[in-house]
N, C-alpha and C positions, 0 to 999 in steps of 0.2 A: 392297545396300552392310548388315554384321550389323546390328541396332537395339540399343543399347547400353542395356541398365540401370543409371535411374539413383537413387542414393538421397539424401539431405539429411541433414546434418550442421551443426548451429549457423549455418543457411541456407545453405550453401556444395554445391553439387549434386558429387556424384563420380558417376564414369560405371564401370562395370564394363569394362574392356575388354582385349585384348591386349595395346595401343598403352603405349605412355607416358601414364601418368597427369599431367592438367597439371591445378595450382589456382590458380588466383588468388587474389593473397598481400592482405588488406587493407588499405585505406588505413593505417593507425598501424601495420605492421607497418615491420619493418624487415630486407633480405633481405641477409646480410651473406657472399659467398662469396672464396670463395680455396684455396691450398694449404697445408695446414698441415702436410704434412711435409717434409723438404728432400732426401726420397728421391725417385727416381725412380721409376716405375713398370714393370716388365721387359716384361712386357704385362700384361693386362686379367685379372681375378683375382676365382672365384665363390665367394663366401666362404657353403655352404649352412648351417654350423653356428651364424650369426648369425641369432636371432630378437630378438633386443631392443635396444635404443640400450646401451645397458651393456655387453654384448656386443660391437657392431662397435668401442667403443674398446679396449677389451681386447685384438677379437682384431689392429685396426690398429696400436693403440698409436700414434696422434699425437705426433708433435717434432717444432718447429721453431726454428730458429738465427735471430734477429732483433738487426742491428747494430746499435746508438747512436750518437748523435753527443754528447759531454759539453762541458761549457761550454770546457774549452779545443784544443776541435776532435778528439779521440780517441774514436773508433770502441773500443767496450764493446758486447762480444757475449751476449745469454746468449740460454738455449736455455730456449723456455716445452713439455708438459707440456700435451696436453689425457688426462684420463682419463673428463668427461662435459661435457658442455654448459655445467654452473658453469661449469667450468674458463675458457671465454670471457668473465665477467662483469670490469670494470672491478678491482676485490678482489680474483678470484682473481688476477688479472694481476699487480697490486701484490705477491701476498704471494709470488710466483715470481719479482721479480725484485728486486736489491737496489738498481738503478737508478733503475728508478720507485717504489718505497718512498721512496726519501729523496728521490723530484722531488715526491712527492706531502706527505713531510711537510715541507719549504722552503714549498712553496706554502701550508701550512697556517697557515705562523708566521707566512705575509706578510700571509693575512688576518686571521688574529688581530690583527696589529700596524694593520695598517687601519683593522679595527673600533675596535681603543681612539683612535686618534688621531684618526679620526672623531669620535667622542664625548669626547673632551679639550679642554671650552672652555677652560679655560686656555692650551692648543697652540692651537688653535686665533685664538682673540686676540693670540696673540706674534706666528703665522703672516702673521697681517692687518697686523703694523707693522715697518713694515719697518726699522725704529729698533733694532726688538725682533728680530724675527729676523737682524739683522745680527750682533747680541751674543749670539746663543744662537748661533750661528754658528759667532762664533771662541771661545766658550766651546767646543765642542764639538768644534772643531781642537787648541788646548791642552790635552784632557785627552786626544784621541788621542795627541799627539805626547811625552808622558807615560807612556801607557799602552806606546806601542813601546817606549822605553828600559829 
């Protein structure tokens, strides 16, 4: 068996070998794998001119269509294009998707309302008193009916 030469980078040992290199993933990292294109390969392809990660994305141009189900139960399909590793970040995907962007806006608004409600001491007093709570509820219902007219 041939002797493998090893060298270390940042505490990890790498081996020069004609075989596939396997590197242990640090415990504080996440590895996400998946199919990042809807196109099925017909045969394995060797891209010899690819020398960097940016060239890899440019060569394969990965695109995937993702179906989402909205609150009404309808399916909304959106396409995600990947030009770099940064495109896998949540903010980058949000920028490519109207559906995700709308959900994030709604979530942010709800979080803001929750913070405001928790810090409103007068409202907390009303919510803790059943009589005042019922009076507030009736007032809100009557305002709602007036607004619908």
